[in-house]
Biopython code that builds the backbone (N, CA, C, O; Angstrom):
import numpy as np
from Bio.PDB.StructureBuilder import StructureBuilder

atoms = [
    (1, "MET", "N", (105.140, 22.063, 71.817)),
    (1, "MET", "CA", (106.249, 21.273, 71.321)),
    (1, "MET", "C", (107.490, 22.132, 71.135)),
    (1, "MET", "O", (108.609, 21.628, 71.232)),
    (2, "ASN", "N", (107.308, 23.423, 70.870)),
    (2, "ASN", "CA", (108.460, 24.283, 70.678)),
    (2, "ASN", "C", (109.295, 24.414, 71.936)),
    (2, "ASN", "O", (110.507, 24.614, 71.855)),
    (3, "LYS", "N", (108.668, 24.307, 73.097)),
    (3, "LYS", "CA", (109.412, 24.403, 74.348)),
    (3, "LYS", "C", (110.425, 23.278, 74.488)),
    (3, "LYS", "O", (111.478, 23.464, 75.098)),
    (4, "ALA", "N", (110.122, 22.127, 73.935)),
    (4, "ALA", "CA", (111.022, 20.982, 74.072)),
    (4, "ALA", "C", (112.353, 21.248, 73.374)),
    (4, "ALA", "O", (113.398, 20.849, 73.888)),
    (5, "PHE", "N", (112.343, 21.897, 72.242)),
    (5, "PHE", "CA", (113.576, 22.109, 71.491)),
    (5, "PHE", "C", (114.338, 23.344, 71.946)),
    (5, "PHE", "O", (115.378, 23.664, 71.372)),
    (6, "ALA", "N", (113.855, 24.035, 72.947)),
    (6, "ALA", "CA", (114.625, 25.121, 73.547)),
    (6, "ALA", "C", (115.749, 24.561, 74.407)),
    (6, "ALA", "O", (116.729, 25.255, 74.679)),
    (7, "ASN", "N", (115.616, 23.320, 74.831)),
    (7, "ASN", "CA", (116.633, 22.638, 75.623)),
    (7, "ASN", "C", (117.649, 21.987, 74.676)),
    (7, "ASN", "O", (117.268, 21.270, 73.751)),
    (8, "ASN", "N", (118.942, 22.240, 74.913)),
    (8, "ASN", "CA", (119.986, 21.686, 74.046)),
    (8, "ASN", "C", (119.997, 20.164, 74.057)),
    (8, "ASN", "O", (120.162, 19.538, 73.009)),
    (9, "THR", "N", (119.823, 19.567, 75.223)),
    (9, "THR", "CA", (119.871, 18.110, 75.336)),
    (9, "THR", "C", (118.736, 17.470, 74.552)),
    (9, "THR", "O", (118.948, 16.478, 73.854)),
    (10, "THR", "N", (117.547, 18.018, 74.656)),
    (10, "THR", "CA", (116.403, 17.479, 73.925)),
    (10, "THR", "C", (116.618, 17.602, 72.421)),
    (10, "THR", "O", (116.282, 16.689, 71.667)),
    (11, "PHE", "N", (117.170, 18.714, 71.989)),
    (11, "PHE", "CA", (117.448, 18.905, 70.567)),
    (11, "PHE", "C", (118.446, 17.866, 70.060)),
    (11, "PHE", "O", (118.218, 17.240, 69.025)),
    (12, "VAL", "N", (119.540, 17.682, 70.776)),
    (12, "VAL", "CA", (120.587, 16.759, 70.327)),
    (12, "VAL", "C", (120.098, 15.317, 70.355)),
    (12, "VAL", "O", (120.318, 14.574, 69.399)),
    (13, "VAL", "N", (119.438, 14.912, 71.434)),
    (13, "VAL", "CA", (118.975, 13.527, 71.549)),
    (13, "VAL", "C", (117.927, 13.215, 70.491)),
    (13, "VAL", "O", (117.979, 12.156, 69.865)),
    (14, "SER", "N", (116.983, 14.114, 70.283)),
    (14, "SER", "CA", (115.953, 13.857, 69.268)),
    (14, "SER", "C", (116.557, 13.859, 67.868)),
    (14, "SER", "O", (116.139, 13.075, 67.015)),
    (15, "TYR", "N", (117.530, 14.727, 67.621)),
    (15, "TYR", "CA", (118.177, 14.754, 66.307)),
    (15, "TYR", "C", (118.919, 13.442, 66.061)),
    (15, "TYR", "O", (118.819, 12.866, 64.977)),
    (16, "ILE", "N", (119.651, 12.974, 67.047)),
    (16, "ILE", "CA", (120.413, 11.731, 66.877)),
    (16, "ILE", "C", (119.485, 10.533, 66.751)),
    (16, "ILE", "O", (119.742, 9.642, 65.940)),
    (17, "LEU", "N", (118.414, 10.489, 67.530)),
    (17, "LEU", "CA", (117.478, 9.367, 67.427)),
    (17, "LEU", "C", (116.800, 9.309, 66.062)),
    (17, "LEU", "O", (116.545, 8.224, 65.539)),
    (18, "LEU", "N", (116.509, 10.467, 65.487)),
    (18, "LEU", "CA", (115.909, 10.473, 64.157)),
    (18, "LEU", "C", (116.945, 10.278, 63.058)),
    (18, "LEU", "O", (116.594, 9.929, 61.931)),
    (19, "MET", "N", (118.197, 10.496, 63.372)),
    (19, "MET", "CA", (119.253, 10.289, 62.401)),
    (19, "MET", "C", (119.638, 8.814, 62.291)),
    (19, "MET", "O", (120.123, 8.390, 61.242)),
    (20, "LEU", "N", (119.439, 8.035, 63.329)),
    (20, "LEU", "CA", (119.820, 6.619, 63.334)),
    (20, "LEU", "C", (119.148, 5.791, 62.235)),
    (20, "LEU", "O", (119.834, 4.986, 61.604)),
    (21, "PRO", "N", (117.839, 5.944, 61.969)),
    (21, "PRO", "CA", (117.245, 5.150, 60.886)),
    (21, "PRO", "C", (117.842, 5.452, 59.523)),
    (21, "PRO", "O", (117.803, 4.597, 58.638)),
    (22, "THR", "N", (118.390, 6.637, 59.331)),
    (22, "THR", "CA", (118.975, 6.968, 58.038)),
    (22, "THR", "C", (120.262, 6.197, 57.785)),
    (22, "THR", "O", (120.697, 6.081, 56.639)),
    (23, "TYR", "N", (120.872, 5.672, 58.829)),
    (23, "TYR", "CA", (122.078, 4.855, 58.674)),
    (23, "TYR", "C", (121.759, 3.368, 58.732)),
    (23, "TYR", "O", (122.312, 2.582, 57.964)),
    (24, "TYR", "N", (120.869, 2.982, 59.639)),
    (24, "TYR", "CA", (120.613, 1.568, 59.859)),
    (24, "TYR", "C", (119.784, 0.935, 58.744)),
    (24, "TYR", "O", (120.133, -0.140, 58.256)),
    (25, "LEU", "N", (118.710, 1.572, 58.338)),
    (25, "LEU", "CA", (117.808, 0.957, 57.355)),
    (25, "LEU", "C", (118.439, 0.747, 55.976)),
    (25, "LEU", "O", (118.217, -0.309, 55.385)),
    (26, "PRO", "N", (119.204, 1.685, 55.436)),
    (26, "PRO", "CA", (119.858, 1.373, 54.157)),
    (26, "PRO", "C", (120.869, 0.226, 54.272)),
    (26, "PRO", "O", (121.007, -0.573, 53.346)),
    (27, "LEU", "N", (121.567, 0.146, 55.393)),
    (27, "LEU", "CA", (122.511, -0.958, 55.585)),
    (27, "LEU", "C", (121.777, -2.282, 55.739)),
    (27, "LEU", "O", (122.229, -3.308, 55.231)),
    (28, "ALA", "N", (120.652, -2.263, 56.435)),
    (28, "ALA", "CA", (119.883, -3.492, 56.632)),
    (28, "ALA", "C", (119.278, -3.969, 55.317)),
    (28, "ALA", "O", (119.231, -5.172, 55.057)),
    (29, "SER", "N", (118.819, -3.046, 54.493)),
    (29, "SER", "CA", (118.234, -3.461, 53.219)),
    (29, "SER", "C", (119.310, -3.963, 52.263)),
    (29, "SER", "O", (119.042, -4.846, 51.448)),
    (30, "ALA", "N", (120.516, -3.421, 52.346)),
    (30, "ALA", "CA", (121.598, -3.887, 51.487)),
    (30, "ALA", "C", (122.118, -5.251, 51.940)),
    (30, "ALA", "O", (122.593, -6.040, 51.122)),
    (31, "ALA", "N", (122.028, -5.527, 53.236)),
    (31, "ALA", "CA", (122.554, -6.783, 53.763)),
    (31, "ALA", "C", (121.565, -7.932, 53.656)),
    (31, "ALA", "O", (121.972, -9.094, 53.690)),
    (32, "SER", "N", (120.271, -7.636, 53.526)),
    (32, "SER", "CA", (119.299, -8.725, 53.467)),
    (32, "SER", "C", (119.383, -9.431, 52.125)),
    (32, "SER", "O", (119.548, -8.805, 51.078)),
    (33, "ALA", "N", (119.266, -10.741, 52.184)),
    (33, "ALA", "CA", (119.402, -11.544, 50.959)),
    (33, "ALA", "C", (118.147, -11.487, 50.095)),
    (33, "ALA", "O", (118.239, -11.426, 48.869)),
    (34, "SER", "N", (116.993, -11.507, 50.719)),
    (34, "SER", "CA", (115.740, -11.483, 49.951)),
    (34, "SER", "C", (115.182, -10.064, 49.966)),
    (34, "SER", "O", (114.769, -9.555, 51.008)),
    (35, "HIS", "N", (115.177, -9.446, 48.814)),
    (35, "HIS", "CA", (114.692, -8.072, 48.707)),
    (35, "HIS", "C", (113.257, -8.078, 48.217)),
    (35, "HIS", "O", (112.997, -8.235, 47.024)),
    (36, "SER", "N", (112.354, -7.911, 49.120)),
    (36, "SER", "CA", (110.959, -7.765, 48.749)),
    (36, "SER", "C", (110.706, -6.301, 48.419)),
    (36, "SER", "O", (111.100, -5.431, 49.196)),
    (37, "PRO", "N", (110.073, -6.003, 47.315)),
    (37, "PRO", "CA", (109.840, -4.597, 46.958)),
    (37, "PRO", "C", (109.035, -3.848, 48.014)),
    (37, "PRO", "O", (109.278, -2.662, 48.241)),
    (38, "ASN", "N", (108.092, -4.507, 48.658)),
    (38, "ASN", "CA", (107.292, -3.825, 49.667)),
    (38, "ASN", "C", (108.119, -3.456, 50.880)),
    (38, "ASN", "O", (107.945, -2.373, 51.438)),
    (39, "ILE", "N", (109.026, -4.342, 51.305)),
    (39, "ILE", "CA", (109.856, -4.059, 52.468)),
    (39, "ILE", "C", (110.822, -2.916, 52.163)),
    (39, "ILE", "O", (111.016, -2.033, 52.999)),
    (40, "LEU", "N", (111.422, -2.922, 50.989)),
    (40, "LEU", "CA", (112.326, -1.838, 50.620)),
    (40, "LEU", "C", (111.589, -0.509, 50.531)),
    (40, "LEU", "O", (112.117, 0.531, 50.925)),
    (41, "HIS", "N", (110.376, -0.550, 50.017)),
    (41, "HIS", "CA", (109.584, 0.677, 49.922)),
    (41, "HIS", "C", (109.288, 1.225, 51.312)),
    (41, "HIS", "O", (109.397, 2.430, 51.537)),
    (42, "ILE", "N", (108.923, 0.373, 52.227)),
    (42, "ILE", "CA", (108.625, 0.811, 53.590)),
    (42, "ILE", "C", (109.878, 1.344, 54.270)),
    (42, "ILE", "O", (109.819, 2.353, 54.973)),
    (43, "GLN", "N", (111.007, 0.679, 54.069)),
    (43, "GLN", "CA", (112.244, 1.145, 54.685)),
    (43, "GLN", "C", (112.645, 2.523, 54.167)),
    (43, "GLN", "O", (113.057, 3.380, 54.949)),
    (44, "TRP", "N", (112.529, 2.745, 52.869)),
    (44, "TRP", "CA", (112.892, 4.045, 52.332)),
    (44, "TRP", "C", (111.900, 5.124, 52.743)),
    (44, "TRP", "O", (112.272, 6.289, 52.885)),
    (45, "MET", "N", (110.651, 4.747, 52.933)),
    (45, "MET", "CA", (109.673, 5.721, 53.432)),
    (45, "MET", "C", (109.988, 6.118, 54.870)),
    (45, "MET", "O", (109.836, 7.283, 55.238)),
    (46, "VAL", "N", (110.424, 5.166, 55.682)),
    (46, "VAL", "CA", (110.823, 5.476, 57.062)),
    (46, "VAL", "C", (112.031, 6.402, 57.062)),
    (46, "VAL", "O", (112.083, 7.351, 57.845)),
    (47, "VAL", "N", (113.005, 6.136, 56.192)),
    (47, "VAL", "CA", (114.189, 6.997, 56.089)),
    (47, "VAL", "C", (113.786, 8.401, 55.652)),
    (47, "VAL", "O", (114.264, 9.388, 56.211)),
    (48, "LEU", "N", (112.916, 8.493, 54.664)),
    (48, "LEU", "CA", (112.473, 9.804, 54.196)),
    (48, "LEU", "C", (111.712, 10.557, 55.284)),
    (48, "LEU", "O", (111.914, 11.758, 55.462)),
    (49, "CYS", "N", (110.847, 9.867, 56.006)),
    (49, "CYS", "CA", (110.111, 10.505, 57.108)),
    (49, "CYS", "C", (111.055, 10.971, 58.209)),
    (49, "CYS", "O", (110.854, 12.040, 58.785)),
    (50, "ALA", "N", (112.081, 10.181, 58.506)),
    (50, "ALA", "CA", (113.059, 10.578, 59.525)),
    (50, "ALA", "C", (113.821, 11.815, 59.070)),
    (50, "ALA", "O", (114.070, 12.713, 59.874)),
    (51, "LEU", "N", (114.193, 11.876, 57.808)),
    (51, "LEU", "CA", (114.904, 13.047, 57.305)),
    (51, "LEU", "C", (114.018, 14.292, 57.283)),
    (51, "LEU", "O", (114.488, 15.393, 57.568)),
    (52, "LEU", "N", (112.757, 14.124, 56.949)),
    (52, "LEU", "CA", (111.833, 15.264, 56.991)),
    (52, "LEU", "C", (111.588, 15.724, 58.422)),
    (52, "LEU", "O", (111.425, 16.918, 58.673)),
    (53, "ALA", "N", (111.561, 14.789, 59.354)),
    (53, "ALA", "CA", (111.426, 15.156, 60.771)),
    (53, "ALA", "C", (112.662, 15.919, 61.242)),
    (53, "ALA", "O", (112.546, 16.836, 62.055)),
    (54, "LEU", "N", (113.836, 15.555, 60.744)),
    (54, "LEU", "CA", (115.050, 16.309, 61.072)),
    (54, "LEU", "C", (114.955, 17.738, 60.548)),
    (54, "LEU", "O", (115.400, 18.678, 61.207)),
    (55, "CYS", "N", (114.378, 17.894, 59.371)),
    (55, "CYS", "CA", (114.172, 19.244, 58.833)),
    (55, "CYS", "C", (113.222, 20.040, 59.716)),
    (55, "CYS", "O", (113.448, 21.223, 59.971)),
    (56, "TRP", "N", (112.157, 19.389, 60.184)),
    (56, "TRP", "CA", (111.203, 20.082, 61.048)),
    (56, "TRP", "C", (111.870, 20.497, 62.359)),
    (56, "TRP", "O", (111.649, 21.606, 62.846)),
    (57, "ILE", "N", (112.679, 19.617, 62.925)),
    (57, "ILE", "CA", (113.393, 19.952, 64.159)),
    (57, "ILE", "C", (114.291, 21.165, 63.935)),
    (57, "ILE", "O", (114.379, 22.044, 64.793)),
    (58, "CYS", "N", (114.953, 21.212, 62.787)),
    (58, "CYS", "CA", (115.839, 22.342, 62.504)),
    (58, "CYS", "C", (115.059, 23.628, 62.221)),
    (58, "CYS", "O", (115.553, 24.720, 62.504)),
    (59, "VAL", "N", (113.850, 23.516, 61.669)),
    (59, "VAL", "CA", (113.013, 24.703, 61.489)),
    (59, "VAL", "C", (112.656, 25.290, 62.852)),
    (59, "VAL", "O", (112.750, 26.499, 63.060)),
    (60, "VAL", "N", (112.248, 24.429, 63.770)),
    (60, "VAL", "CA", (111.861, 24.895, 65.105)),
    (60, "VAL", "C", (113.064, 25.448, 65.852)),
    (60, "VAL", "O", (112.996, 26.536, 66.425)),
    (61, "ARG", "N", (114.160, 24.708, 65.848)),
    (61, "ARG", "CA", (115.351, 25.155, 66.563)),
    (61, "ARG", "C", (115.930, 26.416, 65.932)),
    (61, "ARG", "O", (116.390, 27.307, 66.646)),
    (62, "GLY", "N", (115.913, 26.504, 64.605)),
    (62, "GLY", "CA", (116.399, 27.702, 63.932)),
    (62, "GLY", "C", (115.588, 28.935, 64.289)),
    (62, "GLY", "O", (116.140, 30.026, 64.428)),
    (63, "ALA", "N", (114.280, 28.767, 64.437)),
    (63, "ALA", "CA", (113.442, 29.896, 64.848)),
    (63, "ALA", "C", (113.750, 30.303, 66.288)),
    (63, "ALA", "O", (113.685, 31.484, 66.629)),
    (64, "LEU", "N", (114.082, 29.336, 67.120)),
    (64, "LEU", "CA", (114.379, 29.644, 68.516)),
    (64, "LEU", "C", (115.717, 30.352, 68.693)),
    (64, "LEU", "O", (115.863, 31.197, 69.576)),
    (65, "ILE", "N", (116.691, 30.010, 67.859)),
    (65, "ILE", "CA", (118.012, 30.614, 68.012)),
    (65, "ILE", "C", (118.254, 31.769, 67.036)),
    (65, "ILE", "O", (119.327, 32.372, 67.043)),
    (66, "GLY", "N", (117.270, 32.076, 66.209)),
    (66, "GLY", "CA", (117.405, 33.184, 65.275)),
    (66, "GLY", "C", (118.193, 32.841, 64.026)),
    (66, "GLY", "O", (118.687, 33.734, 63.338)),
    (67, "LYS", "N", (118.315, 31.571, 63.730)),
    (67, "LYS", "CA", (119.025, 31.113, 62.525)),
    (67, "LYS", "C", (118.059, 30.278, 61.693)),
    (67, "LYS", "O", (118.121, 29.049, 61.710)),
    (68, "GLN", "N", (117.165, 30.947, 60.963)),
    (68, "GLN", "CA", (116.150, 30.241, 60.197)),
    (68, "GLN", "C", (116.743, 29.404, 59.073)),
    (68, "GLN", "O", (116.065, 28.518, 58.552)),
    (69, "TRP", "N", (117.967, 29.655, 58.690)),
    (69, "TRP", "CA", (118.625, 28.906, 57.630)),
    (69, "TRP", "C", (119.138, 27.550, 58.112)),
    (69, "TRP", "O", (119.686, 26.790, 57.314)),
    (70, "LEU", "N", (118.979, 27.232, 59.379)),
    (70, "LEU", "CA", (119.453, 25.953, 59.924)),
    (70, "LEU", "C", (118.812, 24.768, 59.208)),
    (70, "LEU", "O", (119.417, 23.699, 59.132)),
    (71, "VAL", "N", (117.613, 24.934, 58.688)),
    (71, "VAL", "CA", (116.928, 23.861, 57.967)),
    (71, "VAL", "C", (117.660, 23.504, 56.672)),
    (71, "VAL", "O", (117.463, 22.412, 56.139)),
    (72, "ALA", "N", (118.490, 24.394, 56.166)),
    (72, "ALA", "CA", (119.224, 24.107, 54.929)),
    (72, "ALA", "C", (120.236, 22.981, 55.116)),
    (72, "ALA", "O", (120.545, 22.271, 54.159)),
    (73, "LEU", "N", (120.755, 22.805, 56.319)),
    (73, "LEU", "CA", (121.765, 21.769, 56.546)),
    (73, "LEU", "C", (121.198, 20.358, 56.407)),
    (73, "LEU", "O", (121.783, 19.558, 55.676)),
    (74, "PRO", "N", (120.081, 20.004, 57.074)),
    (74, "PRO", "CA", (119.536, 18.674, 56.807)),
    (74, "PRO", "C", (118.949, 18.545, 55.405)),
    (74, "PRO", "O", (118.861, 17.437, 54.876)),
    (75, "ALA", "N", (118.544, 19.667, 54.791)),
    (75, "ALA", "CA", (118.050, 19.602, 53.414)),
    (75, "ALA", "C", (119.177, 19.215, 52.451)),
    (75, "ALA", "O", (118.956, 18.447, 51.514)),
    (76, "VAL", "N", (120.368, 19.739, 52.679)),
    (76, "VAL", "CA", (121.518, 19.344, 51.859)),
    (76, "VAL", "C", (121.868, 17.883, 52.128)),
    (76, "VAL", "O", (122.247, 17.156, 51.210)),
    (77, "ALA", "N", (121.742, 17.451, 53.382)),
    (77, "ALA", "CA", (121.993, 16.040, 53.710)),
    (77, "ALA", "C", (120.998, 15.131, 52.991)),
    (77, "ALA", "O", (121.362, 14.039, 52.554)),
    (78, "ILE", "N", (119.745, 15.573, 52.866)),
    (78, "ILE", "CA", (118.752, 14.792, 52.114)),
    (78, "ILE", "C", (119.168, 14.672, 50.654)),
    (78, "ILE", "O", (119.043, 13.606, 50.050)),
    (79, "ALA", "N", (119.662, 15.770, 50.092)),
    (79, "ALA", "CA", (120.113, 15.725, 48.699)),
    (79, "ALA", "C", (121.266, 14.739, 48.537)),
    (79, "ALA", "O", (121.318, 13.999, 47.555)),
    (80, "PHE", "N", (122.177, 14.729, 49.485)),
    (80, "PHE", "CA", (123.306, 13.809, 49.400)),
    (80, "PHE", "C", (122.903, 12.369, 49.711)),
    (80, "PHE", "O", (123.660, 11.446, 49.410)),
    (81, "GLU", "N", (121.744, 12.160, 50.299)),
    (81, "GLU", "CA", (121.254, 10.798, 50.547)),
    (81, "GLU", "C", (120.539, 10.222, 49.331)),
    (81, "GLU", "O", (120.684, 9.034, 49.043)),
    (82, "PHE", "N", (119.770, 11.037, 48.612)),
    (82, "PHE", "CA", (118.862, 10.517, 47.606)),
    (82, "PHE", "C", (119.254, 10.793, 46.156)),
    (82, "PHE", "O", (118.744, 10.117, 45.262)),
    (83, "ILE", "N", (120.120, 11.738, 45.888)),
    (83, "ILE", "CA", (120.555, 11.985, 44.514)),
    (83, "ILE", "C", (121.674, 10.992, 44.202)),
    (83, "ILE", "O", (122.683, 10.960, 44.907)),
    (84, "PRO", "N", (121.506, 10.176, 43.149)),
    (84, "PRO", "CA", (122.432, 9.058, 42.932)),
    (84, "PRO", "C", (123.910, 9.431, 42.843)),
    (84, "PRO", "O", (124.729, 8.782, 43.493)),
    (85, "ARG", "N", (124.275, 10.418, 42.089)),
    (85, "ARG", "CA", (125.698, 10.777, 41.960)),
    (85, "ARG", "C", (126.245, 11.348, 43.265)),
    (85, "ARG", "O", (127.399, 11.104, 43.617)),
    (86, "LEU", "N", (125.424, 12.100, 43.974)),
    (86, "LEU", "CA", (125.883, 12.697, 45.226)),
    (86, "LEU", "C", (125.969, 11.680, 46.356)),
    (86, "LEU", "O", (126.805, 11.816, 47.250)),
    (87, "SER", "N", (125.114, 10.664, 46.325)),
    (87, "SER", "CA", (125.135, 9.677, 47.400)),
    (87, "SER", "C", (126.381, 8.803, 47.354)),
    (87, "SER", "O", (126.664, 8.089, 48.316)),
    (88, "ALA", "N", (127.131, 8.844, 46.255)),
    (88, "ALA", "CA", (128.370, 8.083, 46.153)),
    (88, "ALA", "C", (129.515, 8.751, 46.920)),
    (88, "ALA", "O", (130.543, 8.123, 47.176)),
    (89, "ILE", "N", (129.338, 10.011, 47.281)),
    (89, "ILE", "CA", (130.372, 10.722, 48.031)),
    (89, "ILE", "C", (130.185, 10.399, 49.513)),
    (89, "ILE", "O", (129.153, 10.746, 50.088)),
    (90, "PRO", "N", (131.155, 9.747, 50.136)),
    (90, "PRO", "CA", (130.965, 9.320, 51.526)),
    (90, "PRO", "C", (131.103, 10.473, 52.519)),
    (90, "PRO", "O", (131.831, 11.437, 52.281)),
    (91, "TYR", "N", (130.398, 10.351, 53.617)),
    (91, "TYR", "CA", (130.510, 11.212, 54.801)),
    (91, "TYR", "C", (130.008, 12.642, 54.629)),
    (91, "TYR", "O", (130.089, 13.417, 55.582)),
    (92, "VAL", "N", (129.503, 13.023, 53.487)),
    (92, "VAL", "CA", (129.045, 14.400, 53.322)),
    (92, "VAL", "C", (127.747, 14.618, 54.092)),
    (92, "VAL", "O", (127.609, 15.615, 54.802)),
    (93, "SER", "N", (126.802, 13.700, 53.958)),
    (93, "SER", "CA", (125.541, 13.880, 54.690)),
    (93, "SER", "C", (125.776, 13.810, 56.195)),
    (93, "SER", "O", (125.134, 14.536, 56.954)),
    (94, "SER", "N", (126.676, 12.958, 56.629)),
    (94, "SER", "CA", (126.999, 12.893, 58.062)),
    (94, "SER", "C", (127.627, 14.199, 58.536)),
    (94, "SER", "O", (127.359, 14.648, 59.651)),
    (95, "SER", "N", (128.445, 14.799, 57.711)),
    (95, "SER", "CA", (129.067, 16.075, 58.068)),
    (95, "SER", "C", (128.019, 17.175, 58.205)),
    (95, "SER", "O", (128.100, 18.004, 59.111)),
    (96, "TYR", "N", (127.037, 17.182, 57.309)),
    (96, "TYR", "CA", (125.987, 18.188, 57.402)),
    (96, "TYR", "C", (125.095, 17.965, 58.626)),
    (96, "TYR", "O", (124.645, 18.925, 59.251)),
    (97, "HIS", "N", (124.841, 16.710, 58.965)),
    (97, "HIS", "CA", (124.084, 16.440, 60.185)),
    (97, "HIS", "C", (124.854, 16.906, 61.416)),
    (97, "HIS", "O", (124.279, 17.522, 62.314)),
    (98, "LEU", "N", (126.134, 16.618, 61.459)),
    (98, "LEU", "CA", (126.960, 17.047, 62.586)),
    (98, "LEU", "C", (127.029, 18.564, 62.663)),
    (98, "LEU", "O", (126.997, 19.134, 63.754)),
    (99, "LEU", "N", (127.124, 19.217, 61.518)),
    (99, "LEU", "CA", (127.144, 20.671, 61.484)),
    (99, "LEU", "C", (125.827, 21.260, 61.989)),
    (99, "LEU", "O", (125.827, 22.278, 62.681)),
    (100, "ALA", "N", (124.713, 20.628, 61.647)),
    (100, "ALA", "CA", (123.410, 21.097, 62.137)),
    (100, "ALA", "C", (123.315, 20.971, 63.649)),
    (100, "ALA", "O", (122.767, 21.851, 64.313)),
    (101, "ILE", "N", (123.843, 19.887, 64.196)),
    (101, "ILE", "CA", (123.826, 19.715, 65.654)),
    (101, "ILE", "C", (124.714, 20.764, 66.316)),
    (101, "ILE", "O", (124.310, 21.382, 67.301)),
    (102, "ILE", "N", (125.904, 20.967, 65.792)),
    (102, "ILE", "CA", (126.839, 21.923, 66.401)),
    (102, "ILE", "C", (126.288, 23.336, 66.352)),
    (102, "ILE", "O", (126.321, 24.048, 67.356)),
    (103, "ILE", "N", (125.783, 23.752, 65.205)),
    (103, "ILE", "CA", (125.232, 25.103, 65.094)),
    (103, "ILE", "C", (123.969, 25.230, 65.937)),
    (103, "ILE", "O", (123.716, 26.282, 66.524)),
    (104, "GLY", "N", (123.181, 24.167, 65.998)),
    (104, "GLY", "CA", (121.950, 24.207, 66.790)),
    (104, "GLY", "C", (122.184, 24.406, 68.270)),
    (104, "GLY", "O", (121.359, 25.011, 68.955)),
    (105, "ILE", "N", (123.301, 23.903, 68.772)),
    (105, "ILE", "CA", (123.561, 24.073, 70.211)),
    (105, "ILE", "C", (124.558, 25.185, 70.501)),
    (105, "ILE", "O", (124.711, 25.578, 71.657)),
    (106, "ALA", "N", (125.245, 25.705, 69.477)),
    (106, "ALA", "CA", (126.259, 26.729, 69.707)),
    (106, "ALA", "C", (125.646, 28.096, 70.009)),
    (106, "ALA", "O", (126.242, 28.904, 70.721)),
    (107, "PHE", "N", (124.467, 28.349, 69.470)),
    (107, "PHE", "CA", (123.846, 29.659, 69.658)),
    (107, "PHE", "C", (122.796, 29.587, 70.753)),
    (107, "PHE", "O", (122.080, 28.591, 70.861)),
    (108, "PRO", "N", (122.696, 30.629, 71.566)),
    (108, "PRO", "CA", (121.694, 30.613, 72.640)),
    (108, "PRO", "C", (120.291, 30.839, 72.096)),
    (108, "PRO", "O", (120.101, 31.406, 71.020)),
    (109, "VAL", "N", (119.327, 30.385, 72.861)),
    (109, "VAL", "CA", (117.925, 30.579, 72.502)),
    (109, "VAL", "C", (117.588, 32.045, 72.721)),
    (109, "VAL", "O", (117.739, 32.562, 73.828)),
    (110, "ILE", "N", (117.126, 32.723, 71.658)),
    (110, "ILE", "CA", (116.787, 34.140, 71.779)),
    (110, "ILE", "C", (115.290, 34.364, 71.780)),
    (110, "ILE", "O", (114.815, 35.349, 72.346)),
    (111, "ALA", "N", (114.544, 33.479, 71.164)),
    (111, "ALA", "CA", (113.091, 33.605, 71.107)),
    (111, "ALA", "C", (112.491, 32.560, 72.037)),
    (111, "ALA", "O", (112.514, 31.366, 71.739)),
    (112, "ARG", "N", (111.969, 33.004, 73.136)),
    (112, "ARG", "CA", (111.339, 32.073, 74.076)),
    (112, "ARG", "C", (110.002, 31.622, 73.514)),
    (112, "ARG", "O", (109.170, 32.454, 73.153)),
    (113, "PRO", "N", (109.786, 30.312, 73.435)),
    (113, "PRO", "CA", (108.505, 29.824, 72.917)),
    (113, "PRO", "C", (107.368, 30.167, 73.872)),
    (113, "PRO", "O", (107.518, 30.127, 75.093)),
    (114, "GLN", "N", (106.232, 30.505, 73.280)),
    (114, "GLN", "CA", (105.066, 30.838, 74.079)),
    (114, "GLN", "C", (104.123, 29.653, 74.088)),
    (114, "GLN", "O", (103.958, 28.965, 73.081)),
    (115, "SER", "N", (103.513, 29.425, 75.224)),
    (115, "SER", "CA", (102.529, 28.356, 75.281)),
    (115, "SER", "C", (101.197, 28.850, 74.722)),
    (115, "SER", "O", (101.002, 30.049, 74.523)),
    (116, "ALA", "N", (100.300, 27.928, 74.477)),
    (116, "ALA", "CA", (98.990, 28.287, 73.925)),
    (116, "ALA", "C", (98.184, 29.111, 74.918)),
    (116, "ALA", "O", (97.325, 29.898, 74.520)),
    (117, "LEU", "N", (98.453, 28.935, 76.205)),
    (117, "LEU", "CA", (97.699, 29.683, 77.215)),
    (117, "LEU", "C", (98.121, 31.145, 77.264)),
    (117, "LEU", "O", (97.286, 32.008, 77.533)),
    (118, "THR", "N", (99.381, 31.447, 77.013)),
    (118, "THR", "CA", (99.820, 32.833, 77.091)),
    (118, "THR", "C", (99.550, 33.610, 75.813)),
    (118, "THR", "O", (99.625, 34.839, 75.822)),
    (119, "LYS", "N", (99.242, 32.939, 74.726)),
    (119, "LYS", "CA", (98.935, 33.626, 73.470)),
    (119, "LYS", "C", (97.550, 34.275, 73.508)),
    (119, "LYS", "O", (97.325, 35.286, 72.843)),
    (120, "ALA", "N", (96.646, 33.719, 74.260)),
    (120, "ALA", "CA", (95.277, 34.226, 74.279)),
    (120, "ALA", "C", (95.122, 35.462, 75.116)),
    (120, "ALA", "O", (94.021, 36.001, 75.224)),
]
sb = StructureBuilder()
sb.init_structure("model")
sb.init_model(0)
sb.init_chain("A")
sb.init_seg("    ")
for serial, (resi, resn, name, xyz) in enumerate(atoms, 1):
    if name == "N":
        sb.init_residue(resn, " ", resi, " ")
    sb.init_atom(name, np.array(xyz, "f"), 0.0, 1.0, " ", f" {name:<3s}", serial, name[0])
structure = sb.get_structure()
């Protein structure tokens, strides 16, 4: 799986695809007239899983480009999504996501991922 994130296009597309539920699901839950607690719980769990997957992508990409701190950017975005006072500040989490994408593709891959066959 590490080989996939060595490609800039794969990194950006997967990051954006996992970032989309973090925008769509909160808007959909706010717009729906009937709020069932189970549906809201499932929607927020999907958002949380998507944000954790973004952190995992940044851990892998950060290891490949030699910037292990790259995971801090989506982690700050998670804080701005879920902490009540911070979530009132608009566009901060989006800025951190954009910064993670830019830094993730700005640096070249320095650590080539090894397959399981070459490790043995």
